N, C-alpha and C positions, 0 to 999 in steps of 0.2 A: 524863265516861265516855264521851260521845261524840266528846271530842276526843281521847281514848285509843284508842278503837275506831278512829278513822280513821287515826292515827298507824299503830295496828299493822297496818291493811288497806293502806296505804301500804309498809310494812315488808316484809310476805308478797309485793307484788306486785314491789317490788325483786328481792327474792330469786328470783320465778319469772324474771326475766329474766338472772339471773346463771348463768353456765356452771356445768354437772353436779357440778365441782369446788368452785365456791363453796358449792352447796348442801350438797353433802355434808361440807364445814368447817363450814357453818350448824349442820347437824345434830349434829356432835360436840361444840358447845358447848352446845347445850340438851339434851342425853339423859345418860342414866344408861350405867355401865359396859358394861352388857349392848348397851345402843342403840350406844354406841362403837363396839364392836368389829365389830358389824353393819355400823356405817357403813365400816369399814376393808374390808371385805368387798367392800362393794357398790363403794366407790372402785376396789379392783383389779378388779374385773369391770369395770368401765367404763372403765378405763385400755386393760384388754386389746379389749376392742370398739372404743375408740378407734383405738388402733395398726392393729385387722383394717380401719376402716374408711378409717383413711390410706394403708394399703397397697392398698386396691383403689382408692381414688382415683388412687394412684401409678401402677398397672400400668395404669389407663385412660388417664392422661395420656400416659403412655409409648407406649400402642398409637395414640394420635391425634397426638402428634409424629410417631411414623413413618409414620401413614399420611400426613401433610402433606408429611413426608419424602420419601416414595417420589413424592407426587402432583406436588411441584416438581421431581424428579430426572426424570419423565417429562416434565413439559414444557419441559426444557431442552434447547436444542438444540446437537446434536453432530456437527457438518459429517463427513461421510464421504468419504474420497480413495480413487479407484480407481485413481488413476497412480503410480509410483514415481518419487523425485526423483531416483534414479541410474541408472545404463546404463553398459555397456559398451559401447568399440568406436563410441562417437557417430560418428567420426570417420571411419569406414571408407567409403570411395568419394569422398572429398573431392577434387577437382581444385585440385591445389596449384601447379603449376610456374610459374604468373604471379603468386603472391603473395609479399609482403615476408617472407624467412626468420624474422627477427627477430620482425616482429610474431605472425606465424602461432607459431612456439613460445611465444611468452610469453603467448599466448591457450591453447592446448592444455592448458600446464601450470597454468595458472590455474583452466581449466574443470574439471579433472581428471575424478572420476565424475559429475560431476554434467548430469542431463539437459536438457540445454539447448543453446544456441548462442550463438556471439559474432561480431559482423560489426565489423572495424575498420576504417577509412573515412579518406581524406584529403580535408579537408572542401574544400579548396581546386582540388581539381579532381573527385571524385566516384569517384577510383580506390579499388576496395575491395582493400585491406591485407591482410588475410585473412577468411573467412569459414569458421569451425569448425561441423562439423554442417550440412553444408549444405543436406541435405532438408530439415530444420527451418526453415532460414533463408529457404527458398525455398519454403515451404508457405503455405498461404490466412492464414495468422497467428492471431491470437487477441484476445483483448478489452484492450484497451490499459491498461486500469485507470484510475492516476492518472498517467500519462505522457502522456494526452489535456489534462491541466490546461495544459502549455506551448501547445499549439495554441488552447484556449478563452484563455489569458492575453494571447498576441498578439494575437488577434480584439479583446479589450474594450481593451487598449491601442491598436490599431490605428483603433480606433472613439472614444477619445478618451474611454470610458466611466470609466477609471479610471486613475491612476498608480501608483507604485511607492507611494505614501505616501497613497493615498485608502482612509480607513477604511472599511468594507462594514460594515452593521449583520446581526449574525448570530442576533438575537434576546437578548429580555431587554437588559441594560444591555452586551453582548458585542461588541466590535468587532474589525476586521482587517484589515491593509494586506496587498499584494499580495506584498512581499517574506514576510513572516512565514508567510503561506497556503502560497506554493510551498515555503518551508524545510520547512514541519512537514507538508506536503499535505492542507490542511484543508479538508475535504469542504464543510461547510456554505457556506464563503466562493464556492467554485466553481460550486456549486449557485444559489446567491443570484444570482452574476454571469450564468451562465448563461440563468437566467429573465430577467435583464434584457436581455441581446442577444438572446433569441429564437432560434426554430431556423432561421428562413433565412439569419440572417447566423453563427450559428456552423457551419451547415453549408455557407458560403461560403468561408469562410477555411479550413474545413478541407480542403478541396478544393485551394485557393489552394496550401496546403501540402504537397499531393502524397498527400492521405487519398483511398482508393478509385479509385487510377491505380497503374498500374506504376511501381514507382521505379527499376527497373532498365532498362537499354539492349541490349537483345538479348543479355539472359541467359538461358540454358537453363532451362527448369524453373522460371522463377520464376512463383508463382500470384500472383492478384489478391486484395488484402484486399477489405473491404466498408465502406460507409458509407452509412446508410439515405436514402430520397427522404424519410422525414416523420420524426417525431420517435416516440418509443416512449409506446406509452400510459401515460396519468397514473398508472395503477395500479401501474405497475411504474417510477414515479418521472420520469416525461417529460423534458423539455430536461434539468431539473436533475442528474439522473440521468446523463445520459449527457456533461455537461459534467464531472462529478465521480470518475465510476467507466469513465467509458466505455461504458455501456451500451448495447447493441444494434450498437456498432461492432467490427468487427475488423480488425487492422492489423499489419502484417507488419515485421519485425524491421528488414528494408531500407527499408521507408516511414519508420519511424521515424529510422534512420538518416540519410536523405535530409532531412529535417526539421530535426534538430540540426545537420546539416552548412551547412545554410543560415543557422540563428543562427550557429554559429563563424565562418563568413567574410563575414555581413555582410547577407548577402540573396541570393545565388545559390541558387536551385534547379538543382542538377547532377542528370543522370540518373547513375545509379551504374554501373558499369562495372567486371567482374570479369575481367582479363586471365587466359587458360588457357595462356600459354605466354611465353617470355624474347622473342619477336620482338613479340607484342603489348603488351608492356611498353615495348620500345623505340619502339615506333610509335605510342604510346599519346597521343589527343587527346582532352582534354576535352569533353562535349558540354552545354551549358546547356540546361534543360527551359523555365526562365523565371527574371525578375528578380523578386523579391518587396519590395515597398515597406516594410520591418520595419524597416530600419537605425536610425531614429530611434528606435524605443523597444526595442531591445535593450540597451542601457545598462538601460532601467529593467525588463528580466525577467532580467539576468543576476545583478541581486545575492539574487534568489530563489533561481538554482541552482548560487551559491556557497557561500548560507548553508546549503540543503541538505546540502552536502558538509560545511562546517566545523560547525553544529549540530545540522542537524535530521534529516530520514529516511535520508540517505545517509551520515551520520557515518564508520559502519564500513569506510566505504573508507581513510579516516584512519589505520586501524590498520595499514594496510600500504604507504601512498605519503603523504607531505606535503612531496615537494621542489618540486612544481610546482603551482601553482593547477589545480585541476579544477572544473567545473562541471558539474550534472547533475540529473537528477531520476527518482525512484523510483515503483515501481506496485506493488502487491497487490491480487488480487481473485482468485475463484474462480468455475469455470461446470462443472456438469456432473459433479462429481465430481475436477475437476482444478483444482489452485491455481498460478496463474499469477506470476511474480518479474519484474518489468522494472527496468532502471538504462539512461537514456541518458542520455551525458555526452562532455563534450570537454576536452582539455587545452590551457591557454592557457598558452603556455610562449614566450619570446621567439624562439625557433626556429623555430617552426610550431606546427600543432595537428593534433590527431588527434582523429577521433571514434571512441567504444567504445559499444555496444550490448551490452549482454547480458540475454539472454531464459531463461528458465529455468520449466520446468513438470514437475508432481508433485505432493506432498503436503506436509503441515505444515512439513517442513524447508526449502520452497521458499517465497521471498517476495523482496520488493524489498530491503529490507538486505542479503540474502544476496547478491545481484546486482551490488550496490554493492561489497562485499568483494571479491568476484572482480574485478571491473573495478580494483580498488587493487590486486590483484595482477598485473593486465595492465601497470599503467603503472609498478610496480616492476619487471618483468623487462624490460621495455622500456627504462624509466631506466638499469638496470644494465647493459645491453647500448648504452648510449651512442646510443642511437635518437633522443634529444631533440636530438643535438649533430649527427649524421650525416643524420638525417633517411631519408625511404623509400627505396626504389631507384629512383625517379622524382623528381629534386627540385622542389621544390616553383614555385621561379620557371620551370623548363622548362617546367612542366605548364600553367601561365597564358599562356606564350609561343605554346602551339599551341591555347588557347582557341578552339572554333569553337561557334557558336549553330544549333541542329537544332529546327524544327519539326516534328514529324511528323504 
């Protein structure tokens, strides 16, 4: 008797743990027909009550998700730009009588209505072959973005800190060499290399390559970019950020063009000169600013610059031009509501070289790969007009014969 009572109590306890629907079912088995009808009524009532409860819970969950979604949306950062990427008549007022007509027209056509400037240079003499939108080209410049990586790479190679094959640890198990870092513009690589170099060496080489000083020789209206005397605060990224994004630096298109010209010609940093008349073209004399000891490391740098065009950040150039080898470096960043797009490059041809720097400013349509695409159009236009076989109006060999050294 005791045993049966215990089992019965255990059965009741189990029933108490079952859902209401199971209790209703158990009651259905053990009651009369009258009780069964009542149980059915209770089951229907409980189902309605359950549905109402589930509906209430669904509404509550929906409100919670909406609240979280709205909160997440508020936290998401959407950069706002205040400058247009497009402009009309940007070349109005340019002095063009001393420029190469083929290069000038190629640059004007390629730039179109983009808000930017193009500077084309003969790297073996420093002669500016074309300067479209001269007001912007001669301005005080802008943050160089990832084009600063060229200066940092040259410094690291010159110091023997890396070679093109040296793999640098980027955190975790990730490692990368210089060629890949330049081709894909890897920020973590150049932050690590910049910190190893330290600000003093980074700044020393940057000044050697012409940053922080006028690039031109007696070019009216040219303004000076700036390079800081000390690293930016650690809270803003310190020397690592300076070496990956050019944070705290202001560089002009002419300064970048002069540095890339030195890479293209093997190490001679020329003063850039912009002839303004046929007479100045006829009497042109190159002027050397200084010789850079970079010839041994240029091949180490070149693979990364070629990789950027072949498969990296500047591959959009190849949409328009692939007949000759082009080496370059893109840059994209923004400051105070304006986005910058840079591309510095040179054509490595059997009959001569030309440097092309494209700088864009504006909003979302402005970025480095777009500048590379425009450069591709420029090279295409010059190629189609036989520039790479005829050369500029002043032949390179004649310019080299007239080279003089000037130390102002």
